[in-house]
N, C-alpha and C positions, 0 to 999 in steps of 0.2 A: 693393491687397488687404489686408484686415484680418489682422493677425498674431495667431495663437492665443496667443502669449506676451505680448501687450500687456496693460496694466493701465490702469484709469481713472486720470485725473489725481487726485492725492491731494486728497480733499475738505478736508483741513486747510489747503490753500492758500487757502481762502476764509474762514479764521478772522479775525475782527476783533481789534483790540487788546485788547478787554475779555474775550476768550475766547469770545465768541459767534460764530455763523456769519454771515458777510456774505451777504446775499441780494441778488442783482442779477438784472436781466432776462436771460433767455436769448436767444440769437440763432440760433434754429433756423429751418429753412426754413418758408415760409408755405404750402407745398403738400405733400401727402403724397408720400413718396419714390417716384420711378420706379425700375424695375429698376436695380440698381447692384452693382458688384463689391466695394465696401468695406463692405457691410452687416455689422453685428455679429450681427444676428438675421435669419434668413430661414426662413419657413415656405412650403412649396409644396404646395398641394392637400391640406391636413391634415384628416383626419377621425378622430374618436374615438367609438367605440361601447363602452358598458359591457355591453350585452347585444346579441347578434347580431340579434335581431328587434326591438329597440327603436329609437326615433328616435335619431339621432346627437346626442351632447352638443355636438360641434363638427363642422361639415360643410363640406368643401371650402375651408378657409380658406387664403389666401395673403397674406403681408405681409412687408415688410422694414423693419428699424429700424437706423438708422445709429449709430455710436458718438457718444455725447454727446447723443442725443435725449432728450426727456422726453415720454412718451406715457401718456395715461390710457386705460384700457379700461373702457367703461361698458356698461350694459345691465340689463334687469330680472333679478330672481332667477331662477336656473335657465337663464339664456341661454347659459351656457358660458364665462363670463369666467374663473372660477377654474380650470376645466379647461384653458383656453388657457395660463394662467400656469403651471400645473403641468407642462405639456409643454415650455414654454420652460426651466423650471428643471430638467428631467430627473427630475421626481418621477412623471411618468406618460408612457406611450408612446402615440404615435398608432396607430390601427388601420391607417391607410394615409397616404401622403404622407411628406414629409421635413421634419425640423427641424434646422437648422444654426445653431450658436451659436459665435462666435469661430472660424470656419473649420472646425468639427468637426461631423460628422453624429452628433448625440447620440442619434437614434432607433436607431442601429445599435450603441450601446455596451452592454457587459455591465453588470450591476449594480455590479460593482466599478469599472468605468470611469465609470459615472454618478456614483458617490459621489466619485470623484477629480475629475470635472468640476465638481461642485457646490462642493467645497472650494476649488477653484482659481478659478472664474469667477463664482460666484453668491453674492450676499448676499440674504437674505429677511427681510422684516418682515411680521408677522401682526397681525390685528385685535386678538387677545387676548394679544399679546406673546410667549407661549410661552417665558417665562423659567422656569428651574428654581428652585423656591421654597426648596430646601435648600442653595442656593449663593449666595454673596455677589454683589453687582454685579460686582466685578472678576472673580470666577471664571466668571460667566455670559459676560462679554465674552471671556475667555481661551479658553473651550471650543473654538470652531472652530479657533483657532490651534494648540491642543494636538493636535486631531484631524488637522490638516494637517502636523504634525511641525515647526512653526516652533520654533527654539531658544528656550528659556525667557526669556532676557534680551531678545531681540528682541520676543517676544510681549508681555512686560510693558511694554516701552517703548512699543509700539504702543497697548496698552490705555490706558496713562497719557495718551498724546496725545489719544486719542479721548474719554476721560472728561473731560478738561479742555476740549476743543473743544466738547463737547456740554453743558457746564455741569452735570455730575453727579459731578465728582470728590469733592465733600464727602460723597457717599453711597457711596463705593467699598466700604466694609465693611458696608453695610447689606444686608438681605435684601429681596427684591422685595415682600413683604407690607407692608413699612414705607414703601413709596414710593407717590406719587400715580400716576394713570394716565399723565400726561404724562411723569413721570420714568421710569416703566417702559418707555414707548415709546422714550425716548432711550437707555436701556440696550440695548433691542432693536436700535436703529439702530447703536449702537457695535458690538454683537456682529456685525451683518451686514457691517460695514465692516472688521473687524479683519484679514482676509486680503487686503485691497485688491482686491475683486472687480471684474471688468470690467462687471458687470451688477448693478444693485440692483432687486429686485422687491418690491413692497409690495402686500399683499392687504388692502384696506379698512383702511389704517393709522390712520384717524381714526374708525373706526366705533364704538369703545368709549369715545370721549372727548367731553367737553363741547365746545361750539362754540368757545370761546376757546382751549382747549388744542388742539383740532383745527386751528385756524388757525395756531397756533404750530408744530405739527408740519409742516403744509403748507409754511410758509415755510422751515423747516429743510430739507425735501426739495428745495425750489426752490433753496436755496443750494448744496446738494450738487451738483445738476445744473449750476448756473452755473459750478461749479469743474471740470466735465468729466465727472461721473459719469453714465453712462447709466441712465435711470430708467424703469421701467414700473410704473404704479399702477393697480390694479383698484379701482374706487370706484363707489358709488351716488350720490356727492355731486357734483352738477354744478358747484357753486361751487369745490370743490377742483380739479376738472378744468379749469375755465375760468381759474382764477387761476394754477395751478402746473404745468400741462402745456402744451406748445406744439402738441400734436397729440392729437386725440381719436378713438379707434376705437370705434364702437358695435357691439355684438354683439346680435343678436336671433335667437332660435331656432337658435343655433349657427353663424350665418353673419354675415359682416361686412356690416352695414347701411349704414355710412358710415365714411369715413376722411378727416378734414379738419383743417386748422389750427384752433386754438382761436378761437372766435368766429365760425367759418365754417359751423357746423352750422345746420340749419333745423329 
């Protein structure tokens, strides 16, 4: 049984000698998961409606994701991908069904409980970085640790480790506006990892980047997963999904249309 107090293996363990991230092939199952008791994430018959009379954004979705898996969620615009991610992150609640993450029924938590859950278990990466422009790189990375109450010395040590591992330490005192898109996304990844979350969620992480930089970020995410970090990526990019996820879930009209190992889709 998955322990709610467990944490992902430290992604810094995948750091190469030159400070970059070592990217290695993942060894995940070649078939979608069958029902299991050690799932990190479990959704049972989840439906989400934003208007009682409108079509459901997500309808009757059930899935399980094991610790250490790398999963890409794909589908056309408006298919329900981001809604699904938001419910796993505790940013949105299902209209019906249950959402269990790290052994906790998050659909039953209060707003305070959800905030605590997100600080403890979830790191999020966004398409447009969501960095605070009036804070330096270091202060952006430190913010989640400060909100979680991590002692200052430990938080700064963790931020220093991540900035070095992600090759953005030379920019630690810069403001986001002075950084390239790829550098800003690296800062966002460091911020997402500072509290050692069990789960890393990425919503279109390469959508605002050029092709070469997007590939670099994809390889970085794959390296994090290879070191043990559970990863869910929402993407429109089939190349990102095929290269850097071991499993692809396709959502169409709010329903799971397919769930297969990378390369097994038709």
